[in-house]
N, CA, C and O atoms as CSV, one atom per row, in Angstrom:
chain,resi,resn,atom,element,x,y,z
A,1,MET,N,N,-14.128,10.176,-18.712
A,1,MET,CA,C,-13.543,11.367,-19.276
A,1,MET,C,C,-14.616,12.223,-19.956
A,1,MET,O,O,-14.607,13.451,-19.877
A,2,PHE,N,N,-15.536,11.530,-20.622
A,2,PHE,CA,C,-16.612,12.245,-21.296
A,2,PHE,C,C,-17.469,13.007,-20.290
A,2,PHE,O,O,-17.872,14.142,-20.546
A,3,THR,N,N,-17.746,12.387,-19.152
A,3,THR,CA,C,-18.559,13.027,-18.113
A,3,THR,C,C,-17.883,14.289,-17.602
A,3,THR,O,O,-18.540,15.311,-17.402
A,4,LEU,N,N,-16.583,14.222,-17.393
A,4,LEU,CA,C,-15.841,15.387,-16.924
A,4,LEU,C,C,-15.912,16.532,-17.941
A,4,LEU,O,O,-16.077,17.693,-17.569
A,5,LEU,N,N,-15.788,16.197,-19.199
A,5,LEU,CA,C,-15.881,17.213,-20.243
A,5,LEU,C,C,-17.263,17.866,-20.266
A,5,LEU,O,O,-17.376,19.084,-20.407
A,6,VAL,N,N,-18.300,17.063,-20.128
A,6,VAL,CA,C,-19.664,17.599,-20.104
A,6,VAL,C,C,-19.851,18.515,-18.893
A,6,VAL,O,O,-20.464,19.577,-19.012
A,7,ILE,N,N,-19.341,18.124,-17.752
A,7,ILE,CA,C,-19.461,18.944,-16.545
A,7,ILE,C,C,-18.724,20.273,-16.725
A,7,ILE,O,O,-19.225,21.324,-16.324
A,8,MET,N,N,-17.544,20.221,-17.323
A,8,MET,CA,C,-16.786,21.457,-17.543
A,8,MET,C,C,-17.525,22.399,-18.493
A,8,MET,O,O,-17.568,23.606,-18.255
A,9,ILE,N,N,-18.101,21.866,-19.555
A,9,ILE,CA,C,-18.877,22.697,-20.489
A,9,ILE,C,C,-20.087,23.284,-19.783
A,9,ILE,O,O,-20.399,24.462,-19.957
A,10,TRP,N,N,-20.762,22.476,-18.994
A,10,TRP,CA,C,-21.941,22.959,-18.260
A,10,TRP,C,C,-21.553,24.088,-17.298
A,10,TRP,O,O,-22.261,25.087,-17.178
A,11,MET,N,N,-20.403,23.908,-16.610
A,11,MET,CA,C,-19.944,24.965,-15.700
A,11,MET,C,C,-19.667,26.258,-16.459
A,11,MET,O,O,-20.013,27.338,-15.980
A,12,LEU,N,N,-19.056,26.165,-17.624
A,12,LEU,CA,C,-18.776,27.352,-18.432
A,12,LEU,C,C,-20.061,28.040,-18.887
A,12,LEU,O,O,-20.121,29.268,-18.952
A,13,LEU,N,N,-21.076,27.257,-19.198
A,13,LEU,CA,C,-22.347,27.826,-19.643
A,13,LEU,C,C,-23.100,28.507,-18.494
A,13,LEU,O,O,-23.750,29.534,-18.690
A,14,VAL,N,N,-23.006,27.929,-17.305
A,14,VAL,CA,C,-23.738,28.479,-16.167
A,14,VAL,C,C,-23.091,29.774,-15.679
A,14,VAL,O,O,-23.758,30.801,-15.557
A,15,ASP,N,N,-21.789,29.718,-15.400
A,15,ASP,CA,C,-21.100,30.918,-14.907
A,15,ASP,C,C,-19.651,30.862,-15.396
A,15,ASP,O,O,-18.826,30.125,-14.856
A,16,PHE,N,N,-19.367,31.642,-16.409
A,16,PHE,CA,C,-18.077,31.602,-17.080
A,16,PHE,C,C,-16.925,31.954,-16.137
A,16,PHE,O,O,-15.929,31.232,-16.089
A,17,ARG,N,N,-17.044,33.035,-15.399
A,17,ARG,CA,C,-15.954,33.482,-14.520
A,17,ARG,C,C,-15.706,32.495,-13.379
A,17,ARG,O,O,-14.558,32.177,-13.069
A,18,LEU,N,N,-16.780,32.011,-12.756
A,18,LEU,CA,C,-16.615,31.052,-11.666
A,18,LEU,C,C,-15.992,29.747,-12.173
A,18,LEU,O,O,-15.186,29.133,-11.474
A,19,ALA,N,N,-16.356,29.333,-13.361
A,19,ALA,CA,C,-15.770,28.127,-13.948
A,19,ALA,C,C,-14.273,28.311,-14.177
A,19,ALA,O,O,-13.489,27.407,-13.887
A,20,LEU,N,N,-13.872,29.459,-14.688
A,20,LEU,CA,C,-12.442,29.704,-14.921
A,20,LEU,C,C,-11.655,29.730,-13.612
A,20,LEU,O,O,-10.536,29.219,-13.547
A,21,VAL,N,N,-12.234,30.319,-12.580
A,21,VAL,CA,C,-11.574,30.319,-11.270
A,21,VAL,C,C,-11.448,28.884,-10.749
A,21,VAL,O,O,-10.419,28.509,-10.185
A,22,SER,N,N,-12.489,28.097,-10.940
A,22,SER,CA,C,-12.455,26.690,-10.503
A,22,SER,C,C,-11.410,25.907,-11.283
A,22,SER,O,O,-10.702,25.075,-10.716
A,23,PHE,N,N,-11.311,26.170,-12.580
A,23,PHE,CA,C,-10.338,25.462,-13.404
A,23,PHE,C,C,-8.903,25.881,-13.075
A,23,PHE,O,O,-7.974,25.110,-13.312
A,24,ALA,N,N,-8.710,27.056,-12.547
A,24,ALA,CA,C,-7.365,27.531,-12.207
A,24,ALA,C,C,-6.738,26.706,-11.086
A,24,ALA,O,O,-5.515,26.654,-10.963
A,25,VAL,N,N,-7.555,26.075,-10.283
A,25,VAL,CA,C,-7.061,25.286,-9.151
A,25,VAL,C,C,-6.610,23.889,-9.585
A,25,VAL,O,O,-5.822,23.249,-8.889
A,26,ILE,N,N,-7.099,23.425,-10.711
A,26,ILE,CA,C,-6.847,22.049,-11.153
A,26,ILE,C,C,-5.361,21.716,-11.275
A,26,ILE,O,O,-4.972,20.641,-10.818
A,27,PRO,N,N,-4.514,22.540,-11.845
A,27,PRO,CA,C,-3.084,22.175,-11.909
A,27,PRO,C,C,-2.449,21.969,-10.527
A,27,PRO,O,O,-1.595,21.099,-10.358
A,28,PHE,N,N,-2.865,22.761,-9.556
A,28,PHE,CA,C,-2.323,22.594,-8.204
A,28,PHE,C,C,-2.786,21.278,-7.572
A,28,PHE,O,O,-2.036,20.633,-6.840
A,29,VAL,N,N,-4.006,20.897,-7.859
A,29,VAL,CA,C,-4.528,19.623,-7.346
A,29,VAL,C,C,-3.764,18.459,-7.961
A,29,VAL,O,O,-3.395,17.514,-7.263
A,30,PHE,N,N,-3.527,18.525,-9.271
A,30,PHE,CA,C,-2.752,17.465,-9.927
A,30,PHE,C,C,-1.321,17.401,-9.392
A,30,PHE,O,O,-0.785,16.311,-9.193
A,31,ALA,N,N,-0.704,18.549,-9.161
A,31,ALA,CA,C,0.662,18.575,-8.621
A,31,ALA,C,C,0.707,17.975,-7.214
A,31,ALA,O,O,1.615,17.211,-6.888
A,32,ALA,N,N,-0.272,18.323,-6.392
A,32,ALA,CA,C,-0.320,17.768,-5.036
A,32,ALA,C,C,-0.553,16.264,-5.073
A,32,ALA,O,O,0.037,15.520,-4.289
A,33,ALA,N,N,-1.406,15.820,-5.975
A,33,ALA,CA,C,-1.667,14.381,-6.094
A,33,ALA,C,C,-0.418,13.636,-6.541
A,33,ALA,O,O,-0.135,12.547,-6.042
A,34,ARG,N,N,0.330,14.212,-7.477
A,34,ARG,CA,C,1.559,13.575,-7.958
A,34,ARG,C,C,2.611,13.497,-6.848
A,34,ARG,O,O,3.285,12.479,-6.690
A,35,LEU,N,N,2.741,14.572,-6.089
A,35,LEU,CA,C,3.688,14.590,-4.968
A,35,LEU,C,C,3.302,13.550,-3.918
A,35,LEU,O,O,4.158,12.820,-3.417
A,36,PHE,N,N,2.033,13.485,-3.591
A,36,PHE,CA,C,1.557,12.508,-2.618
A,36,PHE,C,C,1.777,11.092,-3.116
A,36,PHE,O,O,2.172,10.215,-2.348
A,37,GLN,N,N,1.521,10.864,-4.411
A,37,GLN,CA,C,1.688,9.538,-4.992
A,37,GLN,C,C,3.137,9.073,-4.903
A,37,GLN,O,O,3.400,7.933,-4.520
A,38,SER,N,N,4.068,9.940,-5.250
A,38,SER,CA,C,5.478,9.540,-5.205
A,38,SER,C,C,5.943,9.319,-3.768
A,38,SER,O,O,6.729,8.407,-3.510
A,39,THR,N,N,5.471,10.133,-2.838
A,39,THR,CA,C,5.845,9.972,-1.428
A,39,THR,C,C,5.304,8.664,-0.872
A,39,THR,O,O,6.012,7.935,-0.176
A,40,VAL,N,N,4.056,8.373,-1.180
A,40,VAL,CA,C,3.453,7.141,-0.670
A,40,VAL,C,C,4.102,5.922,-1.317
A,40,VAL,O,O,4.323,4.914,-0.646
A,41,ARG,N,N,4.407,6.000,-2.603
A,41,ARG,CA,C,5.052,4.867,-3.282
A,41,ARG,C,C,6.412,4.567,-2.657
A,41,ARG,O,O,6.761,3.407,-2.439
A,42,ARG,N,N,7.172,5.615,-2.373
A,42,ARG,CA,C,8.489,5.434,-1.751
A,42,ARG,C,C,8.352,4.826,-0.357
A,42,ARG,O,O,9.104,3.917,-0.003
A,43,ALA,N,N,7.410,5.313,0.425
A,43,ALA,CA,C,7.200,4.789,1.781
A,43,ALA,C,C,6.747,3.334,1.733
A,43,ALA,O,O,7.205,2.518,2.533
A,44,TYR,N,N,5.854,3.001,0.805
A,44,TYR,CA,C,5.372,1.625,0.678
A,44,TYR,C,C,6.526,0.695,0.307
A,44,TYR,O,O,6.639,-0.405,0.849
A,45,ARG,N,N,7.379,1.135,-0.613
A,45,ARG,CA,C,8.518,0.318,-1.023
A,45,ARG,C,C,9.469,0.096,0.150
A,45,ARG,O,O,9.965,-1.014,0.342
A,46,ASP,N,N,9.729,1.146,0.937
A,46,ASP,CA,C,10.607,1.009,2.101
A,46,ASP,C,C,10.029,0.033,3.125
A,46,ASP,O,O,10.760,-0.769,3.706
A,47,ILE,N,N,8.731,0.104,3.342
A,47,ILE,CA,C,8.089,-0.800,4.295
A,47,ILE,C,C,8.179,-2.242,3.810
A,47,ILE,O,O,8.439,-3.151,4.598
A,48,ARG,N,N,7.964,-2.449,2.511
A,48,ARG,CA,C,8.054,-3.813,1.966
A,48,ARG,C,C,9.463,-4.377,2.099
A,48,ARG,O,O,9.627,-5.562,2.390
A,49,VAL,N,N,10.480,-3.549,1.891
A,49,VAL,CA,C,11.864,-4.007,2.041
A,49,VAL,C,C,12.141,-4.377,3.493
A,49,VAL,O,O,12.739,-5.418,3.763
A,50,LYS,N,N,11.714,-3.542,4.421
A,50,LYS,CA,C,11.933,-3.834,5.845
A,50,LYS,C,C,11.194,-5.104,6.269
A,50,LYS,O,O,11.730,-5.911,7.029
A,51,LEU,N,N,9.983,-5.280,5.787
A,51,LEU,CA,C,9.222,-6.480,6.116
A,51,LEU,C,C,9.890,-7.726,5.539
A,51,LEU,O,O,9.908,-8.774,6.184
A,52,ALA,N,N,10.431,-7.620,4.348
A,52,ALA,CA,C,11.132,-8.761,3.743
A,52,ALA,C,C,12.376,-9.114,4.558
A,52,ALA,O,O,12.688,-10.292,4.737
A,53,ARG,N,N,13.079,-8.108,5.047
A,53,ARG,CA,C,14.266,-8.371,5.873
A,53,ARG,C,C,13.885,-9.051,7.185
A,53,ARG,O,O,14.575,-9.964,7.637
A,54,ILE,N,N,12.795,-8.608,7.791
A,54,ILE,CA,C,12.328,-9.228,9.040
A,54,ILE,C,C,11.934,-10.679,8.787
A,54,ILE,O,O,12.288,-11.567,9.562
A,55,ASN,N,N,11.202,-10.916,7.706
A,55,ASN,CA,C,10.798,-12.287,7.387
A,55,ASN,C,C,11.990,-13.183,7.129
A,55,ASN,O,O,12.008,-14.329,7.578
A,56,ALA,N,N,12.992,-12.684,6.412
A,56,ALA,CA,C,14.201,-13.475,6.159
A,56,ALA,C,C,14.944,-13.766,7.456
A,56,ALA,O,O,15.409,-14.886,7.670
A,57,PHE,N,N,15.056,-12.769,8.317
A,57,PHE,CA,C,15.726,-12.956,9.602
A,57,PHE,C,C,15.019,-14.033,10.429
A,57,PHE,O,O,15.661,-14.934,10.968
A,58,LEU,N,N,13.707,-13.930,10.522
A,58,LEU,CA,C,12.960,-14.918,11.294
A,58,LEU,C,C,13.074,-16.309,10.685
A,58,LEU,O,O,13.225,-17.292,11.410
A,59,GLN,N,N,13.005,-16.400,9.372
A,59,GLN,CA,C,13.118,-17.698,8.707
A,59,GLN,C,C,14.467,-18.343,9.001
A,59,GLN,O,O,14.534,-19.534,9.308
A,60,GLU,N,N,15.526,-17.572,8.910
A,60,GLU,CA,C,16.859,-18.115,9.174
A,60,GLU,C,C,17.026,-18.540,10.626
A,60,GLU,O,O,17.535,-19.626,10.905
A,61,HIS,N,N,16.597,-17.680,11.556
A,61,HIS,CA,C,16.853,-17.966,12.956
A,61,HIS,C,C,15.917,-19.023,13.525
A,61,HIS,O,O,16.318,-19.775,14.414
A,62,LEU,N,N,14.713,-19.100,13.052
A,62,LEU,CA,C,13.817,-20.145,13.545
A,62,LEU,C,C,14.219,-21.512,13.006
A,62,LEU,O,O,14.054,-22.520,13.693
A,63,SER,N,N,14.737,-21.558,11.801
A,63,SER,CA,C,15.173,-22.847,11.264
A,63,SER,C,C,16.483,-23.285,11.906
A,63,SER,O,O,16.725,-24.485,12.039
A,64,GLU,N,N,17.342,-22.335,12.311
A,64,GLU,CA,C,18.609,-22.675,12.960
A,64,GLU,C,C,18.424,-23.185,14.379
A,64,GLU,O,O,19.195,-24.031,14.832
A,65,CYS,N,N,17.433,-22.697,15.079
A,65,CYS,CA,C,17.319,-23.045,16.495
A,65,CYS,C,C,16.559,-24.350,16.702
A,65,CYS,O,O,16.202,-24.670,17.836
A,66,GLY,N,N,16.307,-25.096,15.663
A,66,GLY,CA,C,15.692,-26.397,15.835
A,66,GLY,C,C,14.182,-26.366,15.848
A,66,GLY,O,O,13.552,-27.245,16.436
A,67,TRP,N,N,13.602,-25.397,15.227
A,67,TRP,CA,C,12.149,-25.309,15.166
A,67,TRP,C,C,11.591,-26.546,14.487
A,67,TRP,O,O,10.550,-27.058,14.899
A,68,SER,N,N,12.259,-27.033,13.461
A,68,SER,CA,C,11.783,-28.225,12.766
A,68,SER,C,C,11.945,-29.466,13.640
A,68,SER,O,O,11.124,-30.380,13.558
A,69,SER,N,N,13.002,-29.522,14.487
A,69,SER,CA,C,13.170,-30.682,15.364
A,69,SER,C,C,12.105,-30.683,16.458
A,69,SER,O,O,11.676,-31.750,16.898
A,70,CYS,N,N,11.673,-29.506,16.902
A,70,CYS,CA,C,10.584,-29.438,17.871
A,70,CYS,C,C,9.297,-29.966,17.249
A,70,CYS,O,O,8.529,-30.679,17.895
A,71,SER,N,N,9.074,-29.613,16.005
A,71,SER,CA,C,7.883,-30.088,15.319
A,71,SER,C,C,7.945,-31.595,15.124
A,71,SER,O,O,6.932,-32.280,15.260
A,72,ALA,N,N,9.125,-32.115,14.808
A,72,ALA,CA,C,9.280,-33.555,14.620
A,72,ALA,C,C,9.057,-34.291,15.937
A,72,ALA,O,O,8.444,-35.359,15.953
A,73,ALA,N,N,9.553,-33.727,17.052
A,73,ALA,CA,C,9.357,-34.355,18.356
A,73,ALA,C,C,7.876,-34.352,18.732
A,73,ALA,O,O,7.385,-35.309,19.331
A,74,ARG,N,N,7.193,-33.322,18.396
A,74,ARG,CA,C,5.772,-33.237,18.704
A,74,ARG,C,C,4.985,-34.274,17.897
A,74,ARG,O,O,4.018,-34.849,18.397
A,75,ARG,N,N,5.395,-34.509,16.664
A,75,ARG,CA,C,4.689,-35.478,15.825
A,75,ARG,C,C,4.982,-36.909,16.254
A,75,ARG,O,O,4.160,-37.796,16.022
A,76,SER,N,N,6.140,-37.156,16.878
A,76,SER,CA,C,6.522,-38.513,17.233
A,76,SER,C,C,5.853,-39.011,18.512
A,76,SER,O,O,5.907,-40.206,18.802
A,77,ARG,N,N,5.228,-38.126,19.280
A,77,ARG,CA,C,4.543,-38.545,20.507
A,77,ARG,C,C,3.305,-39.361,20.182
A,77,ARG,O,O,2.682,-39.171,19.137
A,78,PRO,N,N,2.950,-40.270,21.081
A,78,PRO,CA,C,1.685,-40.988,20.898
A,78,PRO,C,C,0.509,-40.007,20.975
A,78,PRO,O,O,0.592,-39.002,21.682
A,79,SER,N,N,-0.542,-40.276,20.283
A,79,SER,CA,C,-1.644,-39.318,20.183
A,79,SER,C,C,-2.381,-39.126,21.514
A,79,SER,O,O,-2.997,-38.078,21.706
A,80,GLY,N,N,-2.344,-40.089,22.434
A,80,GLY,CA,C,-3.063,-39.938,23.686
A,80,GLY,C,C,-2.292,-39.219,24.770
A,80,GLY,O,O,-2.883,-38.827,25.776
A,81,SER,N,N,-0.984,-39.031,24.602
A,81,SER,CA,C,-0.187,-38.402,25.669
A,81,SER,C,C,-0.330,-36.893,25.634
A,81,SER,O,O,-0.591,-36.295,24.590
A,82,THR,N,N,-0.153,-36.298,26.800
A,82,THR,CA,C,-0.221,-34.844,26.921
A,82,THR,C,C,1.192,-34.291,26.975
A,82,THR,O,O,2.106,-34.998,27.399
A,83,PRO,N,N,1.396,-33.069,26.564
A,83,PRO,CA,C,2.758,-32.495,26.554
A,83,PRO,C,C,3.325,-32.279,27.908
A,83,PRO,O,O,4.454,-31.806,28.037
């Protein structure tokens, strides 16, 4: 924050009018950043919810179809036999 303040003072000392024009853009940049932040946060949350639903669906259906019994059958084979 201190560095930004020093840069702003330096800009005012070098060219007062150009510095004021540059500073006039700052509120628009902050507004655009805030809008982008809220949009991205909402999209990220939606993606996480959809991914959680997919994971739950797969967990339920893979456990129902005997995925664990397939694993148990694979473990019960002698180690030298081929599938």
